[in-house]
N, CA, C and O atoms as a GROMACS GRO file, in nm:
protein
  296
    1UNK      N    1   1.235 -11.119  -5.663
    1UNK     CA    2   1.295 -11.046  -5.771
    1UNK      C    3   1.296 -10.895  -5.744
    1UNK      O    4   1.394 -10.826  -5.770
    2UNK      N    5   1.188 -10.847  -5.692
    2UNK     CA    6   1.175 -10.705  -5.667
    2UNK      C    7   1.274 -10.659  -5.559
    2UNK      O    8   1.332 -10.551  -5.570
    3UNK      N    9   1.292 -10.741  -5.457
    3UNK     CA   10   1.386 -10.706  -5.350
    3UNK      C   11   1.528 -10.707  -5.403
    3UNK      O   12   1.608 -10.620  -5.367
    4UNK      N   13   1.560 -10.803  -5.487
    4UNK     CA   14   1.694 -10.811  -5.545
    4UNK      C   15   1.724 -10.689  -5.631
    4UNK      O   16   1.835 -10.637  -5.628
    5UNK      N   17   1.627 -10.644  -5.707
    5UNK     CA   18   1.644 -10.523  -5.790
    5UNK      C   19   1.668 -10.400  -5.703
    5UNK      O   20   1.754 -10.317  -5.733
    6UNK      N   21   1.593 -10.390  -5.596
    6UNK     CA   22   1.610 -10.276  -5.506
    6UNK      C   23   1.748 -10.279  -5.439
    6UNK      O   24   1.814 -10.176  -5.425
    7UNK      N   25   1.790 -10.399  -5.398
    7UNK     CA   26   1.922 -10.413  -5.337
    7UNK      C   27   2.030 -10.374  -5.437
    7UNK      O   28   2.124 -10.304  -5.402
    8UNK      N   29   2.017 -10.418  -5.560
    8UNK     CA   30   2.112 -10.384  -5.666
    8UNK      C   31   2.114 -10.232  -5.689
    8UNK      O   32   2.221 -10.173  -5.703
    9UNK      N   33   1.997 -10.171  -5.694
    9UNK     CA   34   1.989 -10.026  -5.713
    9UNK      C   35   2.054  -9.952  -5.596
    9UNK      O   36   2.122  -9.852  -5.616
   10UNK      N   37   2.033 -10.002  -5.476
   10UNK     CA   38   2.095  -9.940  -5.358
   10UNK      C   39   2.247  -9.955  -5.362
   10UNK      O   40   2.319  -9.863  -5.325
   11UNK      N   41   2.295 -10.069  -5.407
   11UNK     CA   42   2.439 -10.090  -5.419
   11UNK      C   43   2.499  -9.994  -5.521
   11UNK      O   44   2.606  -9.938  -5.499
   12UNK      N   45   2.430  -9.976  -5.632
   12UNK     CA   46   2.477  -9.882  -5.736
   12UNK      C   47   2.476  -9.740  -5.681
   12UNK      O   48   2.572  -9.665  -5.700
   13UNK      N   49   2.368  -9.703  -5.614
   13UNK     CA   50   2.358  -9.568  -5.557
   13UNK      C   51   2.467  -9.548  -5.452
   13UNK      O   52   2.525  -9.439  -5.444
   14UNK      N   53   2.496  -9.650  -5.373
   14UNK     CA   54   2.600  -9.639  -5.272
   14UNK      C   55   2.738  -9.621  -5.336
   14UNK      O   56   2.819  -9.542  -5.288
   15UNK      N   57   2.764  -9.693  -5.444
   15UNK     CA   58   2.891  -9.679  -5.515
   15UNK      C   59   2.904  -9.539  -5.574
   15UNK      O   60   3.011  -9.478  -5.569
   16UNK      N   61   2.795  -9.488  -5.630
   16UNK     CA   62   2.797  -9.353  -5.686
   16UNK      C   63   2.821  -9.249  -5.577
   16UNK      O   64   2.894  -9.152  -5.597
   17UNK      N   65   2.760  -9.270  -5.463
   17UNK     CA   66   2.778  -9.179  -5.350
   17UNK      C   67   2.921  -9.183  -5.300
   17UNK      O   68   2.978  -9.079  -5.267
   18UNK      N   69   2.980  -9.301  -5.293
   18UNK     CA   70   3.120  -9.313  -5.249
   18UNK      C   71   3.213  -9.241  -5.345
   18UNK      O   72   3.308  -9.175  -5.302
   19UNK      N   73   3.186  -9.252  -5.474
   19UNK     CA   74   3.266  -9.182  -5.574
   19UNK      C   75   3.252  -9.030  -5.556
   19UNK      O   76   3.350  -8.957  -5.565
   20UNK      N   77   3.130  -8.985  -5.533
   20UNK     CA   78   3.107  -8.842  -5.512
   20UNK      C   79   3.179  -8.792  -5.388
   20UNK      O   80   3.236  -8.683  -5.388
   21UNK      N   81   3.177  -8.871  -5.283
   21UNK     CA   82   3.246  -8.832  -5.159
   21UNK      C   83   3.396  -8.825  -5.183
   21UNK      O   84   3.462  -8.734  -5.134
   22UNK      N   85   3.450  -8.920  -5.259
   22UNK     CA   86   3.593  -8.917  -5.290
   22UNK      C   87   3.630  -8.793  -5.371
   22UNK      O   88   3.733  -8.731  -5.345
   23UNK      N   89   3.545  -8.758  -5.469
   23UNK     CA   90   3.570  -8.636  -5.547
   23UNK      C   91   3.562  -8.512  -5.459
   23UNK      O   92   3.642  -8.419  -5.474
   24UNK      N   93   3.467  -8.510  -5.369
   24UNK     CA   94   3.453  -8.396  -5.278
   24UNK      C   95   3.574  -8.385  -5.186
   24UNK      O   96   3.624  -8.275  -5.161
   25UNK      N   97   3.621  -8.497  -5.135
   25UNK     CA   98   3.739  -8.496  -5.048
   25UNK      C   99   3.861  -8.446  -5.123
   25UNK      O  100   3.941  -8.371  -5.068
   26UNK      N  101   3.877  -8.487  -5.248
   26UNK     CA  102   3.989  -8.440  -5.331
   26UNK      C  103   3.979  -8.291  -5.356
   26UNK      O  104   4.079  -8.220  -5.351
   27UNK      N  105   3.858  -8.244  -5.382
   27UNK     CA  106   3.838  -8.100  -5.405
   27UNK      C  107   3.871  -8.019  -5.279
   27UNK      O  108   3.932  -7.913  -5.289
   28UNK      N  109   3.831  -8.067  -5.164
   28UNK     CA  110   3.861  -7.998  -5.039
   28UNK      C  111   4.012  -7.996  -5.015
   28UNK      O  112   4.067  -7.896  -4.970
   29UNK      N  113   4.078  -8.106  -5.044
   29UNK     CA  114   4.223  -8.112  -5.028
   29UNK      C  115   4.292  -8.012  -5.122
   29UNK      O  116   4.385  -7.942  -5.080
   30UNK      N  117   4.247  -8.005  -5.247
   30UNK     CA  118   4.304  -7.909  -5.342
   30UNK      C  119   4.278  -7.765  -5.296
   30UNK      O  120   4.366  -7.680  -5.308
   31UNK      N  121   4.159  -7.740  -5.244
   31UNK     CA  122   4.126  -7.607  -5.196
   31UNK      C  123   4.213  -7.568  -5.076
   31UNK      O  124   4.258  -7.454  -5.066
   32UNK      N  125   4.236  -7.662  -4.987
   32UNK     CA  126   4.321  -7.636  -4.871
   32UNK      C  127   4.462  -7.601  -4.915
   32UNK      O  128   4.524  -7.509  -4.862
   33UNK      N  129   4.513  -7.675  -5.013
   33UNK     CA  130   4.647  -7.648  -5.065
   33UNK      C  131   4.653  -7.509  -5.129
   33UNK      O  132   4.748  -7.434  -5.108
   34UNK      N  133   4.551  -7.476  -5.207
   34UNK     CA  134   4.547  -7.347  -5.273
   34UNK      C  135   4.542  -7.233  -5.172
   34UNK      O  136   4.610  -7.132  -5.189
   35UNK      N  137   4.463  -7.248  -5.068
   35UNK     CA  138   4.453  -7.145  -4.965
   35UNK      C  139   4.588  -7.127  -4.895
   35UNK      O  140   4.627  -7.014  -4.865
   36UNK      N  141   4.659  -7.236  -4.869
   36UNK     CA  142   4.790  -7.226  -4.804
   36UNK      C  143   4.890  -7.153  -4.894
   36UNK      O  144   4.969  -7.072  -4.847
   37UNK      N  145   4.886  -7.183  -5.024
   37UNK     CA  146   4.976  -7.114  -5.118
   37UNK      C  147   4.943  -6.965  -5.121
   37UNK      O  148   5.034  -6.882  -5.124
   38UNK      N  149   4.815  -6.931  -5.121
   38UNK     CA  150   4.776  -6.790  -5.122
   38UNK      C  151   4.820  -6.720  -4.994
   38UNK      O  152   4.863  -6.604  -4.997
   39UNK      N  153   4.809  -6.789  -4.881
   39UNK     CA  154   4.856  -6.729  -4.754
   39UNK      C  155   5.005  -6.705  -4.758
   39UNK      O  156   5.053  -6.600  -4.713
   40UNK      N  157   5.080  -6.802  -4.810
   40UNK     CA  158   5.225  -6.785  -4.819
   40UNK      C  159   5.261  -6.667  -4.909
   40UNK      O  160   5.350  -6.589  -4.876
   41UNK      N  161   5.192  -6.656  -5.021
   41UNK     CA  162   5.217  -6.545  -5.114
   41UNK      C  163   5.184  -6.411  -5.048
   41UNK      O  164   5.257  -6.314  -5.065
   42UNK      N  165   5.074  -6.407  -4.974
   42UNK     CA  166   5.034  -6.285  -4.906
   42UNK      C  167   5.137  -6.246  -4.801
   42UNK      O  168   5.169  -6.128  -4.786
   43UNK      N  169   5.189  -6.343  -4.728
   43UNK     CA  170   5.290  -6.314  -4.627
   43UNK      C  171   5.419  -6.262  -4.691
   43UNK      O  172   5.485  -6.174  -4.636
   44UNK      N  173   5.455  -6.317  -4.807
   44UNK     CA  174   5.573  -6.267  -4.876
   44UNK      C  175   5.551  -6.123  -4.921
   44UNK      O  176   5.640  -6.040  -4.909
   45UNK      N  177   5.432  -6.094  -4.971
   45UNK     CA  178   5.401  -5.957  -5.013
   45UNK      C  179   5.405  -5.861  -4.895
   45UNK      O  180   5.450  -5.748  -4.908
   46UNK      N  181   5.358  -5.908  -4.780
   46UNK     CA  182   5.362  -5.825  -4.660
   46UNK      C  183   5.506  -5.794  -4.620
   46UNK      O  184   5.537  -5.682  -4.580
   47UNK      N  185   5.594  -5.892  -4.632
   47UNK     CA  186   5.735  -5.872  -4.601
   47UNK      C  187   5.800  -5.773  -4.697
   47UNK      O  188   5.880  -5.689  -4.656
   48UNK      N  189   5.765  -5.783  -4.825
   48UNK     CA  190   5.819  -5.690  -4.924
   48UNK      C  191   5.772  -5.548  -4.894
   48UNK      O  192   5.848  -5.452  -4.909
   49UNK      N  193   5.646  -5.534  -4.853
   49UNK     CA  194   5.595  -5.400  -4.820
   49UNK      C  195   5.672  -5.339  -4.702
   49UNK      O  196   5.705  -5.221  -4.704
   50UNK      N  197   5.700  -5.421  -4.599
   50UNK     CA  198   5.778  -5.370  -4.486
   50UNK      C  199   5.918  -5.328  -4.531
   50UNK      O  200   5.969  -5.225  -4.488
   51UNK      N  201   5.978  -5.407  -4.619
   51UNK     CA  202   6.111  -5.374  -4.670
   51UNK      C  203   6.108  -5.244  -4.748
   51UNK      O  204   6.196  -5.159  -4.732
   52UNK      N  205   6.007  -5.226  -4.833
   52UNK     CA  206   5.996  -5.103  -4.911
   52UNK      C  207   5.971  -4.981  -4.822
   52UNK      O  208   6.025  -4.873  -4.847
   53UNK      N  209   5.890  -4.998  -4.718
   53UNK     CA  210   5.866  -4.886  -4.626
   53UNK      C  211   5.994  -4.848  -4.553
   53UNK      O  212   6.023  -4.729  -4.536
   54UNK      N  213   6.070  -4.946  -4.510
   54UNK     CA  214   6.198  -4.917  -4.442
   54UNK      C  215   6.296  -4.849  -4.534
   54UNK      O  216   6.363  -4.754  -4.495
   55UNK      N  217   6.304  -4.898  -4.658
   55UNK     CA  218   6.396  -4.838  -4.755
   55UNK      C  219   6.355  -4.695  -4.788
   55UNK      O  220   6.440  -4.607  -4.798
   56UNK      N  221   6.225  -4.672  -4.806
   56UNK     CA  222   6.181  -4.536  -4.838
   56UNK      C  223   6.205  -4.442  -4.720
   56UNK      O  224   6.238  -4.325  -4.739
   57UNK      N  225   6.188  -4.491  -4.598
   57UNK     CA  226   6.218  -4.409  -4.480
   57UNK      C  227   6.366  -4.374  -4.472
   57UNK      O  228   6.401  -4.261  -4.439
   58UNK      N  229   6.451  -4.471  -4.502
   58UNK     CA  230   6.595  -4.445  -4.499
   58UNK      C  231   6.635  -4.345  -4.607
   58UNK      O  232   6.717  -4.256  -4.582
   59UNK      N  233   6.580  -4.359  -4.725
   59UNK     CA  234   6.611  -4.265  -4.834
   59UNK      C  235   6.561  -4.126  -4.798
   59UNK      O  236   6.630  -4.027  -4.822
   60UNK      N  237   6.442  -4.117  -4.741
   60UNK     CA  238   6.390  -3.987  -4.699
   60UNK      C  239   6.476  -3.923  -4.592
   60UNK      O  240   6.500  -3.802  -4.595
   61UNK      N  241   6.524  -4.004  -4.497
   61UNK     CA  242   6.612  -3.951  -4.392
   61UNK      C  243   6.743  -3.902  -4.451
   61UNK      O  244   6.795  -3.798  -4.409
   62UNK      N  245   6.797  -3.974  -4.548
   62UNK     CA  246   6.922  -3.929  -4.612
   62UNK      C  247   6.902  -3.799  -4.688
   62UNK      O  248   6.988  -3.711  -4.684
   63UNK      N  249   6.790  -3.786  -4.755
   63UNK     CA  250   6.763  -3.662  -4.831
   63UNK      C  251   6.749  -3.544  -4.736
   63UNK      O  252   6.803  -3.436  -4.762
   64UNK      N  253   6.677  -3.562  -4.625
   64UNK     CA  254   6.660  -3.454  -4.528
   64UNK      C  255   6.794  -3.417  -4.465
   64UNK      O  256   6.826  -3.300  -4.448
   65UNK      N  257   6.873  -3.517  -4.431
   65UNK     CA  258   7.005  -3.493  -4.372
   65UNK      C  259   7.093  -3.416  -4.471
   65UNK      O  260   7.161  -3.320  -4.433
   66UNK      N  261   7.092  -3.459  -4.597
   66UNK     CA  262   7.169  -3.389  -4.699
   66UNK      C  263   7.123  -3.243  -4.714
   66UNK      O  264   7.205  -3.152  -4.724
   67UNK      N  265   6.994  -3.223  -4.716
   67UNK     CA  266   6.939  -3.088  -4.731
   67UNK      C  267   6.977  -3.000  -4.613
   67UNK      O  268   7.007  -2.882  -4.631
   68UNK      N  269   6.976  -3.054  -4.492
   68UNK     CA  270   7.007  -2.974  -4.374
   68UNK      C  271   7.157  -2.942  -4.364
   68UNK      O  272   7.195  -2.827  -4.345
   69UNK      N  273   7.240  -3.044  -4.377
   69UNK     CA  274   7.383  -3.024  -4.351
   69UNK      C  275   7.456  -2.962  -4.469
   69UNK      O  276   7.539  -2.872  -4.450
   70UNK      N  277   7.428  -3.006  -4.587
   70UNK     CA  278   7.504  -2.960  -4.702
   70UNK      C  279   7.447  -2.830  -4.759
   70UNK      O  280   7.520  -2.735  -4.784
   71UNK      N  281   7.320  -2.826  -4.777
   71UNK     CA  282   7.259  -2.711  -4.842
   71UNK      C  283   7.212  -2.605  -4.742
   71UNK      O  284   7.186  -2.491  -4.781
   72UNK      N  285   7.201  -2.640  -4.617
   72UNK     CA  286   7.158  -2.542  -4.519
   72UNK      C  287   7.009  -2.510  -4.530
   72UNK      O  288   6.964  -2.407  -4.481
   73UNK      N  289   6.934  -2.596  -4.593
   73UNK     CA  290   6.792  -2.573  -4.611
   73UNK      C  291   6.719  -2.637  -4.494
   73UNK      O  292   6.770  -2.733  -4.436
   74UNK      N  293   6.605  -2.588  -4.459
   74UNK     CA  294   6.519  -2.634  -4.352
   74UNK      C  295   6.576  -2.593  -4.224
   74UNK      O  296   6.519  -2.622  -4.119
   0.00000   0.00000   0.00000
């Protein structure tokens, strides 16, 4: 009787452990997905920053060109 109870308790503990492992695996999968989404968002932001830097450089060059040629300043 005592051995049967221990075996039953071990089976229950094993089932609980399997459930915990499944939950952990799901959490890791969700975390991996979230990290990938954050990386994609960060890369998009990096691209926007490059675009803004290029646009601001072009606008600055136009202003300097206008100031030199039209107004004779600088």
